[in-house]
N, C-alpha and C positions, 0 to 999 in steps of 0.2 A: 703799809706792809708790803714788802717785796715778795711776790709769789713766784714759785718755779714749778712748772709741770713738765713731766716727760710724757709725750703723746706717742702712743704706738697704735698702729692699725694694720689690717690686712686688706689688700685690694685684689679683687678677682674679676674675671671676665672682661667685659668692655671697659670698665673703669681701669683695670690693670693695663689694658692695651693703651688707653689714653695716657696713663702715667709713663708707660715704657717709651711712648713716642716723645714725651717731654724730656725724659731723662736722656734719651738718645741724642736729641737735639742739643741739650745743654752740654753733654759730654763732647760732642763734636765742635761746638761753636762758642762755648763759654768757659770761663775759668771760675765761675761761681761754684762754691762747694755745694754738694747735695744737701747738706743740713740747712744752708741758707735758702736754697730753692724750696725745700719742704716748709721752712718757717714762712716764706713769702706766700706759698699756697694756703697755709693755715690762716695767715693774717687776712688774706683776701676773702676766704670763706667766712671767717668770724665777722669781719666788717659787714659783709653783705647780709649775713643771716641776722645779726643784731640790728642792723638798719631796718631790715624787713620787719622783724618783730616789733621794733619801736614804731615804725610807720603804720603797722596794722593794730597798734594799741595793745599788743600782747605783753608789754612791759609796763610796770607801775610807772606813772609819770615822773616821780622822783628818780627812780632807777634809770628811766630812759634818758633823763638829763645827765645823770652820772655817766652812763654808757656813751652817750654822744660826746661828752668831753673827753673820755678815754679814747674813743675812735678818732677824734680830732687830733689828739696828741700823737697817736700812732701813725695816722695817714698823712698829716699835714706836709711832711717833707719827703713824700714818696710820689710816685706816679699814680698812686691810689687816690690822691686828693681829688683830681678831676673826675675820676670814676665814682668816687663816693658821692660827689655832688649829683651826679646823674642817678645813682642808686637811690639816694634820699628823695629826689624829685619823683622817681618812678613809684616808690612805695607810698609817698605821701599822696600822689594822685590816686593810687589803688585804694587807699583808706578813704578817700573822699568820693569814691564811686566813679573814678575816671579810668581810662585805659592805660595810664602810664605816659600818655603823650599830651596830657592836658585836655583831651577830648572826652566828653561823656560816653559811658558805655552805650552801645547800640541797644 
């Protein structure tokens, strides 16, 4: 099934300032449309959060495998692929009582 969502939100305070800084930089130095930039931001957040949730065992194991396959399809051909591998290692370490660097927690 092909799903389509329209996502809307309001940013305020420091988060709005961060977003403004990004938009300003993109307007000055990039030809990427704002909608594409926003989609990339959402993609990054979704990948990170779902990877965290899976790594911490918050997703049913069958659902986690399904989500991982979706994440792989979305991220494989983007710069996110290398970042995804680091995020997975970090949350896997956290779930195993490590600091995210492979070292046990003090």
